C-alpha positions as CSV (number, residue, x, y, z in Angstrom):
1,M,0.0,0.0,0.0
2,L,1.2,3.6,-0.7
3,L,-0.3,6.9,0.3
4,A,0.6,9.7,-2.3
5,L,-0.3,13.3,-1.5
6,D,-0.2,16.0,-4.2
7,I,-0.5,19.4,-2.5
8,G,-1.5,21.9,-5.2
9,N,-2.5,25.7,-5.1
10,S,-6.1,24.9,-4.7
11,T,-6.5,21.3,-4.0
12,I,-4.8,18.5,-2.1
13,N,-5.3,15.3,-3.9
14,I,-4.8,12.2,-1.8
15,G,-4.1,9.0,-3.6
16,F,-4.2,5.7,-1.8
17,F,-2.7,2.7,-3.9
18,I,-3.6,-0.7,-3.0
19,N,-1.8,-3.0,-5.4
20,E,-2.8,-1.6,-8.9
21,Q,-6.0,0.1,-7.5
22,L,-6.1,3.8,-6.7
23,H,-8.5,5.4,-4.4
24,I,-8.6,9.2,-4.5
25,Q,-10.0,11.9,-2.1
26,T,-9.5,15.6,-2.3
27,L,-9.3,18.5,0.2
28,T,-9.2,22.2,-0.4
29,T,-5.6,23.4,0.2
30,Y,-6.6,26.3,2.3
31,P,-7.3,26.7,5.2
32,L,-4.2,24.9,6.5
33,R,-5.2,22.4,9.2
34,S,-3.2,21.0,12.1
35,P,-1.2,17.8,12.0
36,E,-3.9,16.2,14.3
37,K,-6.7,17.3,12.0
38,Y,-5.1,15.9,8.8
39,A,-4.4,12.6,10.6
40,S,-8.1,12.3,11.6
41,I,-9.2,13.2,8.1
42,L,-6.8,10.5,6.7
43,S,-8.1,7.9,9.1
44,E,-11.7,8.7,7.9
45,F,-10.8,8.7,4.3
46,F,-8.8,5.4,4.4
47,P,-9.5,3.3,7.5
48,E,-7.5,0.5,5.9
49,I,-4.3,2.5,6.7
50,F,-4.7,1.7,10.4
51,V,-5.3,-1.9,9.6
52,E,-2.0,-2.9,7.8
53,R,0.4,-0.1,8.8
54,A,3.5,-2.1,8.2
55,A,2.8,-2.1,4.4
56,L,2.2,1.6,4.0
57,G,4.7,4.0,2.5
58,V,3.9,7.8,2.0
59,I,5.3,10.3,-0.6
60,I,4.3,14.0,-0.6
61,S,4.6,16.6,-3.3
62,S,3.9,20.2,-2.5
63,V,3.9,23.5,-4.3
64,V,2.6,25.4,-1.3
65,G,5.0,26.4,1.4
66,G,4.6,25.0,4.8
67,H,2.0,22.3,3.9
68,A,4.5,19.5,3.3
69,G,5.8,19.6,6.8
70,V,2.3,19.6,8.4
71,L,1.2,16.7,6.3
72,A,4.3,14.8,6.9
73,D,3.9,15.2,10.6
74,A,0.3,14.0,10.2
75,C,1.5,11.0,8.2
76,K,4.3,10.1,10.6
77,R,1.6,9.4,13.3
78,F,0.9,6.0,11.5
79,M,4.0,5.6,9.2
80,P,7.0,7.2,10.8
81,E,9.7,5.6,8.6
82,D,8.8,5.1,4.9
83,L,8.1,8.7,4.1
84,I,9.4,10.8,1.2
85,V,9.0,14.5,0.8
86,L,9.7,15.0,-3.0
87,T,12.5,17.5,-4.0
88,H,14.7,17.9,-7.0
89,K,17.3,15.8,-5.1
90,T,15.0,12.8,-4.8
91,A,15.9,9.8,-7.1
92,T,13.4,10.2,-9.9
93,G,15.0,8.8,-12.9
94,L,15.3,12.3,-14.4
95,V,18.4,14.3,-15.4
96,F,17.8,18.0,-15.0
97,D,19.3,19.9,-17.9
98,I,18.2,23.2,-16.3
99,P,20.2,25.6,-14.4
100,R,18.0,25.9,-11.2
101,P,16.1,22.5,-10.7
102,E,15.3,23.7,-7.1
103,E,12.8,26.2,-8.5
104,L,10.9,23.4,-10.3
105,G,7.5,22.5,-8.9
106,T,7.5,18.9,-7.6
107,D,4.2,18.3,-9.2
108,R,5.9,19.1,-12.6
109,I,8.6,16.5,-11.6
110,A,5.9,13.9,-10.9
111,N,4.2,14.7,-14.1
112,A,7.4,14.6,-16.1
113,V,8.3,11.2,-14.6
114,A,5.0,9.5,-15.3
115,A,4.6,11.0,-18.9
116,Y,8.0,9.7,-19.8
117,E,7.3,6.3,-18.3
118,V,4.1,6.0,-20.3
119,C,5.5,7.1,-23.6
120,K,9.3,6.0,-23.5
121,H,9.7,9.0,-25.9
122,P,10.4,12.7,-25.8
123,V,7.3,14.0,-24.2
124,A,5.3,17.1,-23.0
125,A,3.4,16.7,-19.8
126,L,0.5,19.4,-19.8
127,D,-1.1,20.2,-16.5
128,F,-4.3,22.1,-16.7
129,G,-4.7,23.2,-13.1
130,T,-4.7,26.6,-11.2
131,A,-1.6,27.4,-13.5
132,T,-1.4,25.6,-16.9
133,T,2.0,24.1,-17.2
134,I,4.1,22.4,-19.7
135,S,7.0,20.1,-18.7
136,V,9.2,18.6,-21.4
137,V,11.4,15.5,-21.2
138,G,14.0,14.7,-23.9
139,K,15.3,11.5,-25.3
140,N,17.2,10.1,-22.3
141,A,14.8,11.1,-19.5
142,N,16.4,14.5,-19.5
143,Y,14.1,17.3,-18.2
144,L,14.7,20.3,-20.6
145,G,12.3,22.8,-19.4
146,G,8.7,24.1,-20.1
147,A,6.3,27.0,-19.7
148,I,3.7,28.4,-17.2
149,M,0.8,30.4,-17.9
150,P,-2.5,31.2,-15.9
151,G,-5.0,28.5,-15.7
152,V,-8.5,28.8,-17.1
153,G,-10.1,29.3,-13.6
154,L,-7.5,31.9,-12.7
155,M,-8.0,33.9,-16.0
156,N,-11.7,33.8,-15.4
157,E,-11.4,35.1,-11.9
158,C,-9.0,37.8,-12.9
159,L,-11.2,39.1,-15.7
160,G,-14.2,39.4,-13.1
161,R,-12.0,41.0,-10.6
162,E,-10.0,43.5,-12.6
163,T,-12.6,44.7,-15.1
164,S,-15.7,46.8,-14.4
165,K,-18.1,45.0,-16.8
166,L,-16.9,41.5,-17.5
167,P,-18.4,38.9,-15.4
168,V,-16.9,35.6,-13.8
169,V,-18.6,33.1,-16.1
170,S,-19.5,29.4,-15.8
171,L,-16.6,27.2,-16.7
172,S,-18.4,25.4,-19.6
173,P,-16.7,24.5,-22.6
174,P,-18.2,26.7,-25.6
175,E,-19.9,25.2,-28.5
176,S,-18.2,27.8,-30.9
177,A,-15.0,30.0,-31.1
178,L,-17.3,32.8,-32.2
179,G,-19.1,34.0,-29.0
180,A,-22.5,35.6,-29.3
181,D,-22.5,37.3,-26.1
182,T,-20.1,38.3,-23.5
183,S,-20.1,35.1,-21.5
184,E,-19.6,33.1,-24.6
185,C,-16.8,35.4,-25.7
186,I,-15.0,34.8,-22.4
187,Q,-15.6,31.1,-22.6
188,S,-14.1,31.1,-26.1
189,G,-11.1,32.9,-25.0
190,L,-10.5,30.6,-22.0
191,F,-10.8,27.3,-23.6
192,Y,-9.9,27.9,-27.4
193,G,-7.4,30.5,-26.1
194,T,-5.6,28.2,-23.7
195,A,-5.5,25.3,-26.1
196,G,-4.2,27.4,-28.9
197,A,-1.4,29.0,-26.6
198,V,-0.4,25.5,-25.5
199,E,-0.2,24.2,-29.1
200,R,1.8,27.2,-30.2
201,L,4.2,26.7,-27.3
202,L,4.6,23.1,-28.2
203,Q,5.4,24.1,-31.7
204,E,8.1,26.4,-30.7
205,M,9.6,23.9,-28.2
206,E,9.9,21.3,-30.9
207,K,11.6,23.8,-33.2
208,E,14.1,24.7,-30.4
209,T,14.8,21.1,-29.4
210,G,14.5,19.3,-32.8
211,L,12.3,16.8,-31.0
212,G,8.8,15.4,-32.0
213,L,6.9,15.4,-28.6
214,K,4.3,13.2,-27.5
215,V,1.8,14.8,-25.2
216,V,0.1,13.7,-22.0
217,A,-2.5,16.1,-20.3
218,T,-3.6,16.1,-16.8
219,G,-5.0,18.5,-14.1
220,G,-8.3,19.7,-12.9
221,Y,-9.3,21.5,-16.1
222,A,-7.8,18.8,-18.4
223,G,-10.9,17.0,-19.3
224,M,-12.6,20.2,-20.5
225,V,-9.6,21.9,-22.2
226,S,-8.1,18.8,-23.8
227,R,-11.0,18.6,-26.2
228,F,-9.8,21.8,-27.8
229,L,-6.4,20.5,-28.4
230,S,-6.0,19.3,-32.2
231,R,-2.6,17.6,-31.3
232,E,-3.0,13.8,-30.5
233,H,-2.6,13.3,-26.8
234,I,-3.2,11.1,-23.8
235,L,-5.6,12.1,-21.1
236,D,-4.9,10.9,-17.6
237,K,-6.4,12.9,-14.6
238,N,-4.2,10.9,-12.2
239,L,-0.8,11.4,-13.8
240,T,0.8,13.2,-10.9
241,L,-0.2,10.6,-8.4
242,K,1.1,7.9,-10.6
243,G,4.3,9.7,-11.1
244,L,4.6,10.0,-7.2
245,K,4.1,6.1,-7.1
246,I,6.8,5.7,-9.7
247,I,9.3,7.8,-7.8
248,F,8.5,6.1,-4.4
249,L,9.2,2.6,-5.9
250,R,12.4,3.8,-7.4
251,N,13.5,5.1,-4.1
252,K,12.7,1.8,-2.4
253,I,14.7,-0.2,-4.9
254,A,17.6,2.2,-4.4
């Protein structure tokens, strides 16, 4: 059994792997709870944890300062030894061909590991979450870089907050790129615009690297945005958690 926690800017995804099965629960990232509260929540989500503690390992990825330590304290209450907090120094199987790997979000590391494992080929992992990110891995599992832009939800909120007449709209995929009213125009910009921006970035990245990239998409908005991608791709909403499992197992073997 393995407990994998992906702490994002908006949501904490908690994955409990039992053999090949994955059970998932989610929490809001804020407010930050106490270690005691998180331990109580985990015991309610996954009572099996307390039945076979000896078989359990834990791996945590966090892009939110302070959360990883609190969640680690909570998990140590029932699994004090086999616990990994992911950093760029963790054995992942990737080679970082970037100057400051310590700045790389650990969710992007997990995405890159899982995407490369699936494709065994130069690949771009797309994560449509609070931010939309692209993470590119080359021929020999070398992490080459990527791109970051605001996610569709963040853009929607920003338009509503920073303009006097534009509303926050329902995040429903538009039926047409040509919006007939304000809400449809915003939806078109959010979905067609995000997909178009990502495809342009991928084209430029392929030109710069000379690689033909396969594409794997994940993230909370991936199911909606990916339908607007013209490029062939794999959709895996659990890519980050699967990457964390791969990393944990590689460190157990090591």
